[in-house]
Structures are given as structure tokens and as C-alpha cells.
VEXKE-766772 format. One record per residue: residue in three letters; x, y, z of N, C-alpha, C in turn. Coordinates in pm, whole numbers, plus 50000, padded with zeros to 5 digits. Layout:
N
ALAXYZXYZXYZ/...
This chain:
127
MET500374989649966499594997049968500755012749980/THR501075019649929501145033449976500655047750077/GLU501845053950050502205063050199500915071350203/GLU500155075950053498635079250042497805071250083/ARG497345057749997496195056050050495985051550221/LEU497045043250329497435041450386497025052350574/ALA498065063250524497125081850515495665081350532/ASP495205071250407492755079450390493045067450434/ALA493035056550465493045041550590492345043850671/GLU493705050350749493825060050901493535071950892/ARG492495078050802491365093650901489905081750840/ALA490425073350740488885066850728488605061850890/LEU489215056050913489245044251045489005059551159/ALA489585072251182489185079551307488175084551297/GLU487455092451100486145089051078485335078051215/TYR485505068351194484525061151215484235053951315/ILE485345058351440485375054551544485325068651635/GLY484925074451533484395088351632483005098051535/ILE482285088451457480975082451491480025080551562/GLU478495084651542476965084151634477125067351536/ARG476465058451609476105045051588474795049251453/GLU475265053351401474175059451302473855052251137/PRO474145045351131474095033150977475035037550878/SER473485054850801474255058250675475975059750720/GLY476445069650849477235071350846478955063250926/LEU477975053350939479085048951019479415039450879/ALA477945031250787478675020850694479285032750624/ALA479565048750553479965056450491482405056250491/LYS482055056750639483275051050680484025039550683/HIS483135029550699483545018550667483995016050524/HIS483285014950525484005010450347484885021950314/ALA485265034650367486395042550349487105042150338/PHE486515031150452487955022750524488595018050450/HIS487555000250387487464995250378488634998750188/GLU488145005550140488545014449990489785009949988/ALA490495021850090491625027950096491955013350096/MET492015007650137493054987250217493004987350094/LEU492064983849959492094978749805492724984149742/LEU491915004549703492455003449574493695002349507/ASP494595002749537495324996949474496454983949519/VAL495364977649523495094966849460494224950649443/ILE493374958249351492544958049274492114978149188/GLY492134961249011491784969748966489924990048985/PRO489834993548859488864995948870486944992548881/ALA487414979348776485984971248711485724962048848/ASP486774959448952486554953149099486214964749192/SER486944972849180485924989049305484804988749252/ASN484444991549116483014992649136481894975849157/VAL482764969449145481534956449126481194953049319/LEU482394959849360482774957549554481234973849584/ARG481654980249538480714995649587478964992249562/LEU479434990549428477134978949406477014972549555/LEU478524957449602478134949549704477604958349809/TRP478374965449821478324972749945476504986149983/LYS476674990449831475064998549810474504986849879/ALA474594969549765472764964849840472764957849933/SER474254962650007474134955550169474364959650286/ASP474214982250256473724983050345472844983850345/ARG470954978050312470584983750383470194974650436/TYR470694963550471471134952650614471654962850738/LEU472174968150742473114973250871471854984350860/HIS471174988850814469904994550832469284989350940/LEU468804981150863468014967350979468334962951130/LEU469684957051078470144950251177470664956251326/MET470644972251290472214977151320471334979451530/ALA470094976151562469344982351726470574963051782/ASP470654956251754471584943451743472394939551713/LEU473644948651649475224942751581475814961351692/ASP476464945551778478184956751783476924966051892/HIS476354963251990475394976252066476104975552201/LYS476934960452205477804968252384479284972252327/PRO479434982252442481294990552440482044972852366/GLU482064968552455482774957052436483404946252281/THR482604953552187482384943652062482164957851945/GLN481604969252026482414979551929483284973951918/GLU484894971752073486014984752082486444972751959/GLY486054955151986485944941451911486954952851765/ARG485574955751756485344958351570486494960951543/ILE486324974451623488044984251619489384979551637/ASP488964971451696490624965551733490424962551592/GLU489434955951520489734939551396490584951251278/HIS490154964651290490004970651127491744979151216/ARG492454983151296493314985751313494464976451339/LEU493784965751328494794955951355494824960251233/LEU494874951151126494174953150930495164965350902/LEU495154975750948495574988750943497594987351011/ASP497924982051063498744983751120499924969951039/LEU499254955451010499174949150945499904953950799/ALA499214966150739499504973450631500664980450589/ARG500364986550728501544995950696503434985450752/ALA503134978550843504874972150854504944961950778/GLY503484961650720503834952350505503954941350566/LYS503294931650687503114914550676502064911850564/VAL502424906550421501054900750399500304890350474/GLU501114883750483500534868550526499194878750670/GLU499874875750735498994885550842497784892050852/PHE498784902050747497734911150687495614900250650/LYS496784895350561495784884250466494854878750536/ASN495664869450665494764863250759494004864850789/SER494884881250861493144891350934492314891550926/TRP492554900550787491374899250684490174892250644/VAL490764878550626489764867250608488864866750808/ALA489714872950872489584865851013488434878551073/HIS488894892851001487524898351012486254896750886/LEU486514892950827485334886550772483874883450795/ASP485494872850900484664863250898483834865251068/SER484184873451116483784876551192482874890151174/THR482604900651096481544906451007480444899850997/GLU480804887650969480204874650902478614875750997/THR479664862851069478964859851196478064866951298/ALA478594884451293478084894751395476564891551344/LEU476534898351166475404899351126474574887351124/LEU474704872351101474104868151165472904862651282/GLU475004870951358473314869451512472424879251509/ALA473334896451438471934900851460470474895851367/LEU470434887851315469594882651197468934873851253/ALA469414863251347468204854151512467934866051505/VAL468404870551533468004885251721467024889151629/ARG467014896951554465484903151462464604893651435/GLU465204881051365463474869251354463714865451461/ASN463994864851599462734857351716462194867851769/ALA462854881551657461624892051770460524898551746/ASP460764894851564459124894251496458074886651557/PRO456984889951540456064878251527455814872851412/ALA455414862951449455204855351317453804858851278/PRO454384853651155452644863951052452184854251011/SER450414860151053449624850551062448994848650963/
């Protein structure tokens, strides 16, 4: 990663950490962080596909926000995952970065599935 991309990612992470738990703002800063991390290694076509996928998935963030990472320790854990990615990228530790990226994606999927399960259990059965 270039120094410029690392600085972009660092700025986006600082803004992500400081933002209120409002879905649109969180999603925008989260996407900015990940895009900065990826921009030097993916091409424009992949970048466009990624933006489309983010846009399509953001509706779930709006639906699940009340049940997603609402505990301070869970929020801090999510922030720590992003800090680790940035630190590993800055240090050029490619294999550790890749493994941490996959772990981050896995933990995000797990958190979303858990939030979805909470929501499904809370919704009354259709009549």
C-alpha cells in the first residue's frame, strides 16, 4: 500500500471510530476504510463491483443496527480488527494481513447473522 492509501485508511478509521451509531454514516466511513485498503490492489472494475455490493448490503445494516455490535466491548473489538489491519498493512506483513482480513470478514458475517437471528426471534410470526 502506498503512504497515501495508508493515510486515507487511517483518516477513515479515525472518522469511523468517532461517528455516532447511525447506519449511513458508519457504512460510509467503513467503506472508505476498506476501499483505501484495497484500492492499490484491485482494479477499477473490481472497485465498481465492490461499491455495488456495499450499496446492496447497506440496507441490512439499517435493519440490523439495533442488534449489531451494541455492547461497548463488541464495538471496541470491531475497531481493534480494523486497527490490526491498518498496522499489518503499514508493517508490510502480507500473510498476517491476509489472515486478519479473512478473520475480519468471518467475524463480520457472524455478527450480522447473530443480529439477524435476534431480529427474526423478536418479530412476531406472520398470521
